[in-house]
C-alpha positions as CSV (number, residue, x, y, z in Angstrom):
1,X,65.1,61.7,254.4
2,X,62.7,64.4,253.3
3,X,61.1,62.1,250.8
4,X,60.3,59.7,253.6
5,X,58.8,62.5,255.7
6,X,56.6,64.0,253.0
7,X,55.3,60.6,251.8
8,X,53.9,60.0,255.3
9,X,50.2,61.3,255.4
10,X,50.3,61.9,259.2
11,X,53.4,64.1,258.9
12,X,51.7,66.0,256.0
13,X,48.6,66.6,258.1
14,X,50.6,67.9,261.0
15,X,52.5,70.3,258.7
16,X,49.3,71.6,257.2
17,X,47.6,71.8,260.6
18,X,50.6,73.8,262.1
19,X,50.6,76.3,259.2
20,X,46.9,76.9,259.3
21,X,46.9,77.3,263.2
22,X,49.8,79.7,263.0
23,X,48.0,81.9,260.4
24,X,44.7,81.8,262.4
25,X,46.4,82.9,265.6
26,X,48.6,85.5,263.8
27,X,45.7,87.2,262.1
28,X,42.9,86.6,264.7
29,X,43.1,89.9,266.4
30,X,43.2,91.9,263.1
31,X,40.0,90.2,261.9
32,X,36.7,92.1,262.2
33,X,34.6,91.0,265.2
34,X,32.0,89.4,262.9
35,X,34.6,87.0,261.5
36,X,36.3,86.1,264.8
37,X,33.6,83.6,265.7
38,X,34.1,81.8,262.4
39,X,37.8,81.9,263.0
40,X,37.3,80.0,266.3
41,X,35.0,77.5,264.7
42,X,37.5,76.9,261.9
43,X,40.4,76.6,264.5
44,X,38.6,73.9,266.4
45,X,37.5,72.1,263.2
46,X,41.0,72.0,261.8
47,X,42.4,70.8,265.1
48,X,39.9,68.1,265.5
49,X,40.0,66.8,262.0
50,X,43.8,66.6,262.1
51,X,43.9,64.8,265.4
52,X,41.1,62.4,264.4
53,X,42.8,61.6,261.1
54,X,46.1,60.7,262.9
55,X,44.2,58.2,265.1
56,X,42.1,56.9,262.2
57,X,45.3,56.3,260.1
58,X,47.2,54.8,263.0
59,X,44.5,52.3,264.0
60,X,44.3,49.2,261.7
61,X,41.0,47.6,262.9
62,X,38.2,48.5,260.5
63,X,35.5,48.5,263.1
64,X,37.5,50.9,265.3
65,X,38.1,53.1,262.2
66,X,34.3,53.2,261.6
67,X,33.7,54.3,265.2
68,X,36.1,57.2,264.7
69,X,34.4,58.1,261.4
70,X,30.9,58.0,262.8
71,X,31.8,60.0,265.9
72,X,33.7,62.6,263.8
73,X,30.7,63.2,261.5
74,X,28.5,63.6,264.6
75,X,31.0,66.1,266.1
76,X,31.4,68.2,263.0
77,X,27.5,68.3,262.6
78,X,27.2,69.4,266.3
79,X,30.0,72.0,265.8
80,X,28.1,73.8,263.0
81,X,24.8,73.6,264.9
82,X,26.6,75.1,267.9
83,X,28.0,77.9,265.7
84,X,24.6,79.1,264.6
85,X,22.7,78.6,267.9
86,X,25.1,79.7,270.7
87,X,27.4,82.6,271.2
88,X,30.7,82.7,273.1
89,X,32.6,85.6,274.5
90,X,36.1,84.2,274.0
91,X,36.1,80.5,273.0
92,X,33.7,77.8,271.7
93,X,34.2,75.9,275.0
94,X,31.5,73.3,274.6
95,X,32.9,72.0,271.2
96,X,36.4,72.1,272.6
97,X,35.3,70.0,275.6
98,X,33.6,67.4,273.4
99,X,36.6,67.4,271.1
100,X,38.9,66.6,274.0
101,X,36.7,63.8,275.3
102,X,36.5,62.2,271.8
103,X,40.2,62.4,271.4
104,X,40.6,60.6,274.8
105,X,38.3,57.9,273.5
106,X,40.4,57.5,270.3
107,X,43.6,57.3,272.4
108,X,42.0,54.5,274.4
109,X,41.0,52.7,271.2
110,X,44.6,53.1,269.8
111,X,46.2,51.8,273.0
112,X,43.6,48.9,273.3
113,X,44.6,47.8,269.8
114,X,48.3,48.2,270.4
115,X,48.4,46.2,273.6
116,X,46.4,43.4,272.0
117,X,48.8,43.1,269.1
118,X,51.8,40.8,269.5
119,X,54.8,42.5,268.0
120,X,58.5,42.6,268.7
121,X,58.6,46.4,268.2
122,X,58.1,48.5,271.4
123,X,55.2,51.0,271.2
124,X,57.6,53.8,272.2
125,X,59.7,53.3,269.1
126,X,56.7,53.9,266.9
127,X,56.6,57.5,265.5
128,X,52.7,57.7,265.7
129,X,52.9,57.0,269.5
130,X,54.7,60.3,270.1
131,X,52.2,62.2,267.9
132,X,49.4,60.7,270.0
133,X,51.2,61.4,273.3
134,X,51.6,65.0,272.1
135,X,48.0,65.4,271.2
136,X,46.7,63.9,274.5
137,X,49.1,65.9,276.6
138,X,48.2,69.1,274.9
139,X,44.4,68.6,275.2
140,X,44.6,67.3,278.8
141,X,46.8,70.1,279.9
142,X,44.7,72.9,278.3
143,X,41.3,71.3,279.0
144,X,40.3,73.3,282.0
145,X,41.7,76.6,280.6
146,X,39.5,76.1,277.5
147,X,36.4,75.0,279.5
148,X,36.6,78.0,281.9
149,X,37.8,80.6,279.4
150,X,34.5,82.3,279.0
151,X,34.1,82.6,282.8
152,X,37.5,84.3,283.3
153,X,37.8,88.0,283.8
154,X,40.3,89.9,281.7
155,X,42.6,90.2,284.6
156,X,42.5,86.4,285.3
157,X,43.1,85.7,281.6
158,X,46.2,87.9,281.6
159,X,47.4,86.2,284.8
160,X,46.9,82.6,284.0
161,X,46.3,81.9,280.3
162,X,49.9,81.9,279.3
163,X,50.3,78.7,281.3
164,X,48.4,76.9,278.6
165,X,51.2,77.7,276.2
166,X,53.5,75.3,278.1
167,X,51.3,72.4,276.9
168,X,51.3,73.7,273.4
169,X,55.1,73.8,273.4
170,X,55.4,70.3,274.8
171,X,53.0,69.0,272.0
172,X,55.2,70.7,269.4
173,X,58.4,69.1,270.8
174,X,56.8,65.7,270.8
175,X,55.6,66.3,267.2
176,X,59.2,67.0,266.2
177,X,60.4,63.8,267.9
178,X,57.7,61.9,265.9
179,X,58.7,63.4,262.6
180,X,62.3,62.6,263.3
181,X,61.4,58.9,264.0
182,X,59.3,58.9,260.8
183,X,62.3,60.0,258.9
184,X,64.5,57.3,260.4
185,X,61.9,54.5,259.9
186,X,62.3,52.0,257.1
187,X,59.3,52.0,254.8
188,X,58.3,48.4,254.0
189,X,57.0,47.7,250.5
190,X,53.4,46.4,250.4
191,X,53.2,42.6,250.7
192,X,56.9,42.3,251.5
193,X,57.7,40.6,254.8
194,X,60.9,40.2,256.6
195,X,61.3,36.4,257.0
196,X,64.4,34.4,257.7
197,X,66.1,32.6,254.8
198,X,65.4,28.9,255.5
199,X,66.3,27.2,252.2
200,X,68.7,24.7,253.9
201,X,69.2,22.5,250.8
202,X,70.3,25.5,248.7
203,X,72.7,26.6,251.4
204,X,74.2,23.1,251.6
205,X,74.7,22.9,247.8
206,X,76.5,26.2,247.7
207,X,78.8,25.5,250.7
């Protein structure tokens, strides 16, 4: 079971992402103020790269993969330009807003490909689907908190910011469901297809 989980790149990316985000949040307030801006940049960078990789890996169409790659390079370039040009009081709201919009675009591309593909397997039984639902739910739920964070007063932040944790918790629950489904999923060998045994002559001889 563990071997299945840790041989799945999307699960590995989620584990690494979760560990890095935990450490960034844990040590953020203890960092000198000069380093906190870079900490926020790195947080958004790791989050975006992890989410974009999950979509890139889950989508099969090469042209759609290229779109994700090109948009990702553009976003990362913008993020570093934004870091050196603009300053934020609490959060890098503009990059977070763009990140959210791009992830929504990727989720549309994923669903577009899935609904065009004819398969017997339902989309809700696919482990990556629950990863993607978790990502979209988390970003959609916390979108306005992140966009307006720099306009909140300290009192408003203390009163309302903890609501954003709810979406983070739901995301984590959906990630756990996805990892559980990855563990249960049978891994097919490359080139091996499940086809019915139709050698009728051989069956008749051995009756």
